[in-house]
Phi, psi and omega in degrees: 000340179287331181293314179296327177295320180294321180291327177293317177301313178303318182291323179295319180298316181294322179291325178293320180296316180299319181293320177294323176297317180295321176297318179294320183291321176300323182284323176300314182297321178292323179293322182297319180299319176295321180293325182287320184281333187236085180292158184282131179266117187269140172285151185209139174273133186229166174215157181260135186287133175223118178273133180219151172273094186266151178270148172253116184277137177246123182249127185229146178263134181215186180231152177281121181229160178274145177291327180235121177229112191250129168288130180258132178216158177286151177268002175225161178267161180159189184255126180292125180250345179199135174234130187252010186225155174230175179296131180093356178291132175264126187242160176247165184295134181090352183286140183295131179258312182200164176225148173258161174301116181269006188301308182294328182281335171289321177300316178300322177290325177293317179293322177298321185292316179293321176293330174290321177300318180289322179291327180291319180294320178295326181290318179298322179290317183290323180294318178299315177302319180295315185289322179295318181291332180296333183283347177271010188307322187264004177263166180292338179282352186280135179227128186295323179297321179294320181299318182294321180296315183292325178292323179293321176296322179294322181291319180293322181292325174295318178299318177293327179293316179296321179294322175292326179289324175292323177295322179294318181293319177295326176293321179293322181297309181303321174302317180290332183286353176287351173249128181256122182242151175292131178268359172199163179288146183174203182226142177283122179251353177197152177228123178249353183241139174235158184301138182089353183271141178265123185240150179277166173295123178088355178290137184293128177253323179210164181237124185247124175257119177288130182261002180285334182228108179251153182224158172257121181258124180226161175254121181268125174300152184295328180283359176248009182297319181298318177299316178294328178289323183276350180295138178262319181225154179215162178227153175227156180228127175287140179289337178280347181223068181294149179089356182240124185244145179228158189280153179207157180217140183294130178249321187211134174230118185296139180280352179232150186278154176291131180294340181268314179269346182059030174242166181261114182296133181231141182243124178246121176292136176285113181274325178238121181273133173289171181297326173221122179216125182247157179291141180089353180294151182272139181224151176248115181262139179217140173216153187246143180241123178298143174297152181292330179227153178291148178229159176247117181277126179228159178296153181295334180286349181278348185272132178242126183278113180249100184071239183255001184235143175289149180209166180224156178268113180268124186260125177288132186285337183273312183264338180079008180275158183251153181221130181276122181231130175295148181225162176255127182261128175281319180200154175248144175233175182303322185226002176220166176226141182259116184272126180271319182199171182115332178229155184267152176298128176096352178285155174264142175227154177281138187239004181210145180062035182292338181279356180255358181272155179225152182298134181085354181289144175268142178231159176243109183299128185269323189203129181253127185237155176279156181303137175301138178262000000 
């Protein structure tokens, strides 16, 4: 009786194992069917493409210079007896700069005044003689030849008087020129004349920089000449006042390069004056040039290198499937890339995990961002 019982137990155990195995196999087949029919939807961060005409800033180092810097010199020659300014002196229009010894010019004025007095006396006498003889026109003593002679003498005397008067005025002007005055407000940037020095007519004694019109002088590289010519607005920042920018405008661009620096000198007029700005200060000038074509700025992580060409994963807004599409890059930066073409304005692209995506795969956008500016 024991043998049949053992056989019955063995049969029951075999049936139980078979049932468990069948159940496990049935569960795996169901899960496999679900996996085939329901692919996994991966989450993905996306952004919307937006094309913009962005500016490219060009930054140049320059210095503050005056637009007008004039050498000052006497209009007559002589010996300097006094100089009232030094380098850095702030002067006003009409302020005395230096003086020449006026002794010789005073004597010239006195001589011219005496000559004018003598010429004036001769003219008055000749004029009186002419007028008296004119009154004898109807008398027997009147002769036309004598009248003409006296009229000519009066005219000659008047000419000599006018000449003497002009010489007197010239001598007085020369005397006034022995004092050198500033013709405009500004600051003295150089001094070339000292007391006791004999200077020639027109020789520079001091140099005056006018402070009413200031400029930023920069050197433009030759590959940026076109951008400098096309710029409408520019701004500058003083090294002594970081963080504050002021408006400037291109006034002059040299047609030839500096032989030392091989750059083209450009002068930008200061349109807005800072509270304090001094000649020779260092300034940082920047101006922007619009791109020839609009670009879309995207994070560098969105670019997928497909063979030898850059590409991006475009996400379909309706189905959520991704498509790898080649793009043209206008420029690269440390953390962004500017797309020139390849995607349309308003399309979505994946910006993270691009190396884990596959063509036709469905994604679920986690966050939609605006294009980087």
